[in-house]
C-alpha positions as CSV (number, residue, x, y, z in Angstrom):
1,M,17.1,-79.3,-115.8
2,R,19.6,-76.8,-114.5
3,N,17.7,-76.3,-111.3
4,K,17.4,-80.1,-110.7
5,Q,21.2,-80.5,-111.1
6,K,21.8,-77.6,-108.7
7,K,19.7,-79.3,-106.0
8,T,21.3,-82.8,-106.4
9,A,24.9,-81.8,-107.1
10,R,27.5,-82.9,-104.6
11,P,25.3,-83.8,-101.7
12,G,28.3,-85.1,-99.7
13,R,29.8,-81.6,-99.5
14,Q,26.9,-80.0,-97.8
15,K,27.9,-78.0,-94.7
16,I,27.2,-79.7,-91.5
17,R,25.6,-77.5,-88.9
18,I,27.0,-77.5,-85.4
19,H,24.0,-79.2,-83.9
20,E,24.3,-82.0,-86.4
21,V,27.9,-82.9,-85.6
22,T,28.3,-86.3,-84.0
23,A,31.1,-88.8,-83.4
24,E,30.1,-90.6,-86.6
25,N,30.3,-87.6,-89.0
26,D,33.1,-85.8,-87.1
27,M,36.1,-84.7,-89.2
28,R,39.4,-86.7,-89.0
29,Y,41.9,-83.9,-88.8
30,R,43.2,-83.0,-85.3
31,G,46.0,-80.6,-84.7
32,P,49.3,-82.3,-83.6
33,L,49.8,-79.9,-80.6
34,S,48.0,-80.2,-77.3
35,F,47.7,-77.8,-74.4
36,Q,50.7,-79.5,-72.9
37,H,52.9,-78.3,-75.8
38,F,51.6,-74.7,-75.4
39,M,52.2,-74.9,-71.7
40,A,55.8,-75.9,-72.2
41,L,56.2,-73.2,-74.8
42,G,54.7,-70.6,-72.4
43,W,57.0,-71.5,-69.6
44,A,60.0,-71.6,-72.0
45,C,59.1,-68.0,-72.9
46,I,58.9,-67.1,-69.2
47,V,62.4,-68.5,-68.6
48,L,63.6,-66.6,-71.7
49,A,62.1,-63.4,-70.2
50,Q,64.2,-63.8,-67.1
51,V,67.3,-64.2,-69.3
52,V,66.4,-60.9,-70.9
53,V,66.0,-59.2,-67.5
54,I,69.4,-60.6,-66.4
55,L,71.2,-59.5,-69.6
56,K,69.7,-56.0,-69.3
57,L,70.8,-55.7,-65.7
58,G,74.3,-57.0,-66.7
59,G,74.5,-54.4,-69.4
60,R,74.1,-51.7,-66.8
61,F,77.1,-52.9,-64.9
62,D,79.3,-53.9,-67.8
63,Q,79.2,-52.0,-71.1
64,S,80.7,-55.0,-73.0
65,I,77.7,-57.1,-72.1
66,A,75.3,-54.3,-73.4
67,E,77.3,-54.1,-76.6
68,G,77.4,-57.9,-77.1
69,T,73.7,-58.4,-76.5
70,A,72.4,-55.3,-78.4
71,K,71.8,-57.2,-81.6
72,F,69.8,-60.2,-80.4
73,L,68.3,-58.9,-77.1
74,P,65.3,-57.2,-78.8
75,T,64.5,-60.4,-80.6
76,L,64.6,-62.4,-77.4
77,D,62.4,-59.8,-75.7
78,S,59.8,-60.1,-78.5
79,I,59.8,-64.0,-78.3
80,A,59.4,-63.7,-74.5
81,D,56.2,-61.7,-75.0
82,F,54.5,-64.9,-76.3
83,S,54.5,-66.5,-72.8
84,L,51.1,-65.2,-71.9
85,P,49.3,-66.1,-75.2
86,F,50.7,-69.6,-75.0
87,L,49.6,-70.1,-71.4
88,L,46.2,-68.5,-72.0
89,I,45.5,-70.9,-74.9
90,A,46.6,-73.8,-72.7
91,T,44.4,-72.7,-69.9
92,F,41.4,-72.2,-72.3
93,A,42.0,-75.7,-73.7
94,Q,41.9,-77.3,-70.3
95,I,38.7,-75.5,-69.4
96,L,37.0,-76.6,-72.6
97,D,38.2,-80.2,-72.6
98,T,37.6,-81.2,-69.0
99,S,34.4,-81.3,-67.0
100,N,36.1,-80.0,-63.8
101,G,38.5,-77.7,-65.6
102,Y,37.0,-74.6,-63.9
103,R,37.6,-75.9,-60.4
104,K,41.2,-77.1,-61.2
105,Q,42.2,-74.0,-63.0
106,L,40.6,-71.7,-60.4
107,I,42.4,-73.4,-57.5
108,K,45.7,-73.6,-59.3
109,N,45.8,-70.0,-60.5
110,L,44.4,-68.6,-57.2
111,G,47.0,-70.6,-55.2
112,A,49.8,-69.6,-57.5
113,T,48.8,-65.9,-57.3
114,A,48.7,-66.1,-53.5
115,A,52.0,-67.9,-53.4
116,I,53.8,-65.2,-55.5
117,C,52.2,-62.4,-53.4
118,G,53.4,-64.1,-50.2
119,L,56.9,-64.6,-51.4
120,Y,57.1,-61.0,-52.6
121,Y,55.8,-59.6,-49.3
122,L,58.2,-61.8,-47.4
123,F,61.2,-60.7,-49.4
124,F,60.2,-57.0,-49.7
125,Y,59.0,-56.2,-46.2
126,R,61.0,-58.6,-44.1
127,Y,64.3,-59.0,-45.8
128,L,64.7,-55.9,-48.0
129,I,63.0,-53.3,-45.7
130,G,63.9,-55.1,-42.5
131,G,67.5,-55.6,-43.5
132,L,67.9,-51.9,-44.4
133,E,66.3,-51.0,-41.0
134,A,69.0,-53.0,-39.3
135,L,71.8,-51.2,-41.1
136,I,70.8,-47.5,-40.8
137,T,70.6,-45.3,-37.8
138,D,67.0,-44.1,-38.5
139,P,64.9,-47.2,-39.3
140,S,61.9,-45.0,-40.3
141,Q,63.8,-43.9,-43.4
142,A,64.1,-47.5,-44.8
143,M,60.7,-47.5,-46.6
144,P,61.1,-44.1,-48.2
145,T,64.6,-44.9,-49.3
146,I,63.5,-48.2,-51.0
147,Q,60.5,-46.5,-52.5
148,S,62.7,-43.7,-53.9
149,A,65.0,-46.4,-55.4
150,L,62.0,-48.1,-57.0
151,D,60.8,-44.9,-58.5
152,Q,64.2,-44.5,-60.2
153,A,64.4,-48.2,-61.3
154,V,60.8,-48.6,-62.5
155,P,60.2,-46.4,-65.6
156,Y,56.4,-46.2,-65.5
157,G,55.9,-46.0,-61.7
158,F,54.8,-49.6,-61.3
159,L,56.1,-53.1,-61.7
160,C,54.1,-56.1,-63.1
161,F,55.4,-59.6,-62.7
162,N,52.6,-61.9,-61.4
163,L,51.4,-63.7,-64.5
164,F,49.0,-65.8,-62.5
165,V,46.8,-62.7,-61.8
166,D,46.0,-62.6,-65.6
167,L,45.3,-66.4,-65.7
168,L,43.1,-66.0,-62.6
169,L,41.1,-63.2,-64.2
170,C,40.6,-65.1,-67.4
171,T,39.5,-68.2,-65.5
172,L,37.0,-66.1,-63.6
173,V,35.6,-64.6,-66.8
174,M,35.2,-68.1,-68.3
175,L,33.6,-69.4,-65.1
176,F,31.0,-66.6,-64.7
177,L,30.2,-66.5,-68.4
178,N,29.9,-70.2,-69.2
179,Y,29.7,-72.3,-66.1
180,K,26.2,-73.7,-65.2
181,P,25.6,-73.4,-61.4
182,K,24.2,-76.5,-59.7
183,H,23.2,-75.3,-56.3
184,I,23.2,-71.5,-56.2
185,F,21.9,-69.0,-58.9
186,K,19.6,-71.6,-60.4
187,G,16.8,-70.7,-62.8
188,K,16.3,-67.0,-63.6
189,S,18.8,-66.0,-60.9
190,V,21.6,-67.3,-63.2
191,V,21.6,-63.8,-64.7
192,I,23.1,-62.5,-61.5
193,F,25.8,-65.1,-61.8
194,R,26.5,-64.1,-65.4
195,L,26.7,-60.4,-64.3
196,L,29.6,-61.4,-62.0
197,T,31.7,-61.4,-65.2
198,L,31.9,-57.6,-64.8
199,L,34.0,-58.1,-61.6
200,P,37.2,-59.4,-63.3
201,I,36.6,-57.1,-66.3
202,G,36.2,-54.1,-63.9
203,Y,39.4,-55.1,-62.1
204,E,41.3,-55.2,-65.4
205,V,39.9,-51.8,-66.4
206,G,40.6,-50.3,-63.0
207,C,44.2,-51.5,-63.1
208,M,44.6,-50.1,-66.6
209,A,43.3,-46.7,-65.5
210,M,45.8,-46.7,-62.6
211,K,48.6,-47.5,-64.9
212,I,47.7,-44.7,-67.2
213,Q,47.6,-42.2,-64.3
214,S,50.9,-43.5,-63.0
215,A,52.6,-43.2,-66.4
216,R,51.4,-39.6,-66.5
217,G,52.9,-39.0,-63.1
218,M,49.5,-38.1,-61.6
219,I,49.4,-40.9,-59.0
220,E,51.9,-43.2,-57.2
221,I,51.1,-46.9,-57.1
222,P,52.3,-48.3,-53.7
223,A,54.8,-51.2,-53.7
224,W,52.4,-53.6,-52.0
225,A,50.1,-53.4,-55.1
226,Y,52.8,-54.6,-57.5
227,P,52.1,-58.4,-57.3
228,L,48.3,-57.7,-57.7
229,L,48.7,-55.9,-61.1
230,P,47.9,-57.7,-64.3
231,V,50.9,-58.4,-66.6
232,K,49.3,-59.1,-69.9
233,P,48.5,-56.5,-72.6
234,P,44.9,-55.3,-72.4
235,M,44.2,-56.5,-75.9
236,T,45.2,-60.0,-74.9
237,F,42.5,-59.9,-72.2
238,V,40.1,-58.6,-74.8
239,L,41.0,-61.6,-77.0
240,F,40.2,-64.0,-74.1
241,I,36.8,-62.3,-73.5
242,V,36.0,-62.7,-77.2
243,L,36.9,-66.4,-77.0
244,A,34.7,-66.8,-74.0
245,V,31.8,-65.1,-75.7
246,Y,32.4,-67.3,-78.8
247,V,32.0,-70.4,-76.7
248,K,28.9,-69.1,-75.1
249,T,27.2,-68.0,-78.3
250,R,28.0,-71.4,-79.9
251,E,26.3,-73.1,-77.0
252,L,23.2,-70.9,-77.5
253,R,23.2,-71.8,-81.2
254,F,23.6,-75.4,-80.4
255,R,20.9,-75.6,-77.8
256,R,18.5,-73.6,-80.0
257,H,17.7,-76.8,-81.8
258,G,16.5,-78.7,-78.7
259,K,19.9,-79.9,-77.6
260,T,20.8,-80.2,-73.9
261,H,23.8,-78.9,-72.0
262,E,25.3,-82.4,-71.7
263,E,25.0,-82.8,-75.5
264,Y,26.9,-79.5,-75.9
265,K,29.7,-80.7,-73.6
266,A,30.0,-83.8,-75.9
267,F,30.1,-81.5,-78.9
268,L,33.0,-79.6,-77.4
269,K,35.1,-82.7,-77.5
270,T,34.7,-83.1,-81.3
271,N,37.5,-82.5,-83.7
272,R,35.3,-80.2,-85.9
273,N,34.6,-77.8,-83.0
274,S,38.3,-77.9,-82.1
275,W,39.2,-77.0,-85.7
276,N,36.6,-74.2,-85.8
277,F,37.9,-72.9,-82.5
278,S,41.5,-72.8,-83.9
279,V,40.5,-71.0,-87.1
280,F,38.5,-68.5,-85.1
281,L,41.4,-68.0,-82.7
282,A,43.8,-67.4,-85.6
283,I,41.6,-64.9,-87.2
284,M,41.0,-63.0,-84.0
285,M,44.7,-62.9,-83.3
286,V,45.3,-61.0,-86.5
287,I,42.4,-58.7,-85.8
288,V,43.5,-58.0,-82.3
289,S,47.1,-57.3,-83.5
290,I,45.7,-54.7,-85.9
291,L,43.5,-53.1,-83.3
292,D,46.4,-53.0,-80.8
293,L,48.5,-51.1,-83.3
294,G,45.6,-48.8,-83.9
295,V,45.3,-48.1,-80.2
296,V,48.9,-47.2,-79.9
297,L,48.6,-44.8,-82.8
298,G,45.4,-43.4,-81.3
299,F,47.2,-42.6,-78.0
300,S,49.9,-40.8,-80.0
301,L,47.4,-38.9,-82.1
302,N,45.4,-38.0,-79.1
303,E,48.3,-36.4,-77.4
304,G,49.3,-34.6,-80.6
305,V,45.8,-33.2,-81.1
306,H,45.6,-32.2,-77.4
307,Y,48.9,-30.3,-77.7
308,V,47.8,-28.5,-80.9
309,L,44.5,-27.5,-79.2
310,E,46.4,-26.2,-76.2
311,K,48.7,-24.1,-78.4
312,E,45.8,-22.7,-80.4
313,M,44.1,-21.7,-77.2
314,E,47.3,-20.1,-75.9
315,S,47.8,-18.3,-79.2
316,A,44.2,-17.0,-79.2
317,A,44.6,-15.7,-75.6
318,V,47.9,-13.9,-76.5
319,T,46.3,-12.4,-79.7
320,E,43.3,-11.2,-77.7
321,K,45.6,-9.7,-75.0
322,V,47.7,-7.9,-77.7
323,E,44.5,-6.5,-79.3
324,T,43.2,-5.4,-75.9
325,D,46.5,-3.7,-75.0
326,A,46.5,-2.0,-78.4
327,R,43.1,-0.4,-78.0
328,P,43.1,3.3,-76.8
329,E,42.1,3.6,-73.2
330,T,39.0,5.8,-72.6
331,I,38.1,7.7,-69.5
332,N,34.5,8.5,-68.8
333,D,33.6,11.6,-66.9
334,E,30.7,11.9,-64.4
335,T,28.2,12.8,-67.1
336,G,29.0,9.5,-68.9
337,K,30.3,11.2,-72.0
338,A,33.5,9.8,-73.6
339,A,36.6,11.7,-72.6
340,L,39.5,12.5,-74.8
341,I,41.5,9.5,-75.9
342,E,44.7,9.4,-73.9
343,S,46.8,7.8,-76.5
344,A,45.6,10.4,-79.1
345,Q,46.8,13.2,-77.0
346,E,50.3,11.7,-76.7
347,D,50.7,10.4,-80.2
348,P,47.9,10.7,-82.8
349,R,49.8,8.3,-85.0
350,E,49.8,5.5,-82.3
351,P,47.7,3.0,-84.4
352,A,50.2,3.2,-87.2
353,A,53.1,3.0,-84.6
354,V,51.6,-0.1,-83.0
355,T,51.2,-1.7,-86.4
356,E,54.7,-0.9,-87.3
357,K,55.9,-2.3,-84.0
358,V,54.0,-5.6,-84.5
359,E,55.4,-6.0,-88.0
360,T,58.9,-5.2,-86.7
361,D,58.5,-7.8,-84.0
362,A,57.2,-10.4,-86.4
363,R,60.4,-10.1,-88.6
364,P,63.1,-12.7,-88.1
365,E,66.0,-11.3,-86.2
366,T,69.3,-11.3,-88.1
367,I,72.8,-11.1,-86.9
368,N,75.3,-9.6,-89.2
369,D,78.9,-10.7,-89.1
370,E,82.0,-8.6,-89.6
371,T,81.7,-8.6,-93.4
372,G,78.2,-7.2,-93.1
373,E,76.5,-10.3,-94.6
374,A,73.3,-11.6,-93.0
375,A,73.8,-14.4,-90.6
376,L,71.4,-17.3,-89.9
377,T,68.0,-16.1,-88.7
378,K,66.1,-17.6,-85.8
379,T,63.7,-19.2,-88.2
380,D,66.6,-21.3,-89.6
381,Q,67.1,-22.9,-86.2
382,D,65.1,-25.9,-84.9
383,D,61.5,-25.0,-84.5
384,P,60.6,-25.5,-80.8
385,Y,56.9,-26.0,-81.8
386,E,57.8,-29.0,-83.9
387,Q,60.0,-30.4,-81.2
388,E,57.3,-30.1,-78.6
389,M,54.8,-31.7,-81.1
390,V,57.1,-34.7,-81.5
391,S,57.5,-34.9,-77.7
392,A,53.7,-35.0,-77.3
393,V,53.3,-37.8,-79.8
394,E,56.1,-39.7,-78.1
395,K,54.4,-39.2,-74.8
396,G,51.2,-40.7,-76.1
397,A,53.1,-43.8,-77.3
398,Y,55.0,-43.9,-74.0
399,I,51.7,-44.0,-72.0
400,S,50.1,-46.7,-74.3
401,I,53.2,-48.9,-73.9
402,A,53.2,-48.4,-70.2
403,V,49.7,-49.7,-69.9
404,G,50.5,-52.6,-72.2
405,F,49.1,-51.6,-75.5
406,G,51.3,-52.7,-78.4
407,G,52.2,-55.9,-76.6
408,S,49.7,-57.9,-78.6
409,I,50.9,-56.8,-82.1
410,G,53.1,-59.9,-82.3
411,L,50.0,-62.2,-82.0
412,A,49.6,-62.1,-85.8
413,F,52.9,-64.0,-86.2
414,L,51.5,-66.7,-83.8
415,A,48.2,-67.1,-85.7
416,P,49.5,-69.8,-88.2
417,F,51.0,-71.7,-85.4
418,V,47.6,-72.0,-83.7
419,L,46.2,-73.9,-86.6
420,L,48.4,-76.8,-85.5
421,F,46.7,-76.7,-82.1
422,S,43.8,-78.9,-80.9
423,Y,42.4,-78.7,-77.4
424,T,40.8,-82.2,-77.9
425,R,44.2,-83.8,-78.1
426,K,45.1,-85.2,-74.7
427,P,48.7,-85.6,-73.7
428,K,50.2,-89.1,-73.2
429,N,51.4,-88.4,-69.7
430,E,49.4,-86.0,-67.5
431,L,52.2,-85.9,-64.9
432,I,54.2,-83.8,-67.3
433,S,51.6,-81.0,-67.0
434,M,52.6,-80.7,-63.3
435,L,56.3,-81.0,-63.9
436,I,56.5,-78.2,-66.5
437,P,55.7,-75.3,-64.1
438,A,58.1,-76.9,-61.5
439,A,60.9,-77.2,-64.0
440,G,60.3,-73.6,-65.1
441,C,60.6,-72.4,-61.5
442,V,63.7,-74.4,-60.9
443,L,65.3,-73.0,-64.1
444,I,64.4,-69.4,-63.1
445,V,66.0,-69.9,-59.6
446,A,69.1,-71.4,-61.2
447,L,69.4,-68.5,-63.7
448,Y,69.3,-65.9,-60.9
449,L,71.8,-67.9,-58.8
450,E,74.2,-68.1,-61.7
451,A,73.6,-64.4,-62.6
452,F,74.5,-63.5,-59.0
453,H,77.6,-65.7,-59.1
454,Q,78.7,-64.0,-62.3
455,A,78.0,-60.6,-61.0
456,L,80.5,-61.1,-58.1
457,F,83.3,-60.8,-60.7
458,F,82.0,-57.5,-62.1
459,L,80.7,-55.6,-59.0
460,P,83.0,-52.8,-57.9
461,I,83.6,-54.3,-54.4
462,P,87.0,-54.7,-52.8
463,K,88.5,-58.2,-52.8
464,I,89.0,-60.1,-49.6
465,D,92.4,-61.2,-48.4
466,L,91.9,-64.6,-46.8
467,A,95.4,-64.5,-45.2
468,K,94.4,-61.4,-43.3
469,I,91.1,-63.0,-42.3
470,R,92.9,-66.1,-41.1
471,E,95.4,-63.9,-39.1
472,Y,92.5,-61.9,-37.5
473,A,90.7,-65.1,-36.6
474,E,93.8,-66.6,-34.9
475,I,94.2,-63.4,-32.9
476,I,90.6,-63.5,-31.8
477,L,90.8,-67.1,-30.8
478,F,94.0,-66.5,-28.8
479,M,92.4,-63.6,-26.9
480,M,89.3,-65.7,-26.2
481,S,91.5,-68.6,-24.9
482,E,93.4,-66.1,-22.7
483,Q,90.2,-64.9,-21.1
484,G,89.0,-68.4,-20.6
485,I,86.1,-68.1,-22.9
486,I,87.1,-71.2,-24.9
487,L,89.3,-74.1,-23.8
């Protein structure tokens, strides 16, 4: 009787498998936020990041600005770090929800990446380098001078600012991993197409290795490579790869039951799959945050352990040298017999003397004052070993932060917000999706123009007397009229 009730109880609450989900039995809940909302939030964070940059620069010129922004600037900086997660989720949603999302996203991100690279090269090489060449007597010193200034201004030896490189790499990962080729790489050769996923992953890993070496001071990344470096934290890229693999494995599970690729594309548009995706994304954000913190601690611990091992090796080498120097030297004659011990001839009590000397050297030195009382010993002062140990641990954290580790810790705070997101919700006006990036760029340009305008009041430059300029202009015009240059 109990077994029969167990089989027939609550049949309506049986879990629906993914291959059984249809439009008829789909769940009703759908998150109120679409990819358009996340795109707007991402660009708002980008604009906020520029505000942070301007305020930090202003604080270097005016101490009052630094003091006035010291309380809330770290909070703004933390909020600005959410720009990439917002944009990545928006990009992922567009890829999942549209049939031609790969093509649109690929063209858009590739074009934006090339545009930012072109603008950077135009500004840096033509206007910055070229302008300095026109002002100095030796034009060949323009590039070394600018590079030296960059080395002083850039703390880690490189500068990352092209966010579209990250979006392009993520789009390529999604393309190679989940796109079904129609003309090339068909049949069994699709494996070659899937292996192309290693290209963007290898690019990300290579850039990360370069950043590590640059932060250690072992290499120098040239200025032309700055717009080609990824901006996002490495663990955020790992999160995107996990999401891409999640979509691919769900397709394999779905098609295992005889379903087609077209049926899977219809399944992607269901609310149930959208909710499952949001839940999985929220969980992975928390996991990635914890792992990111662990990586930062791992870098610090690695540097600390490396320092301890170096000190132990140095100590062992010094101890071995002291023991070797303390041994009596022997001189062998031609017959191979041991000669008299040289040290025994001079002082037969040398072993005891050496021991006494070592013990004396090991004692803490004391300095007596005029009253004859013992002063502070050297052991009471700061231990240099402990200071160097702290410096090594800080160096490990410094290197990890330079690469971007630690930048994904805040994703855990974004996880509950993701549960309100649904990639199946389409925005009411598609035109807004095109206006959001344009509005963001206009705001950024306006911010820097206003910052330049405000900086004119604080820069230590001499003021211009318009009366004198007008007087000089009148003199020049009079001389030109006397010479007949102008009528």
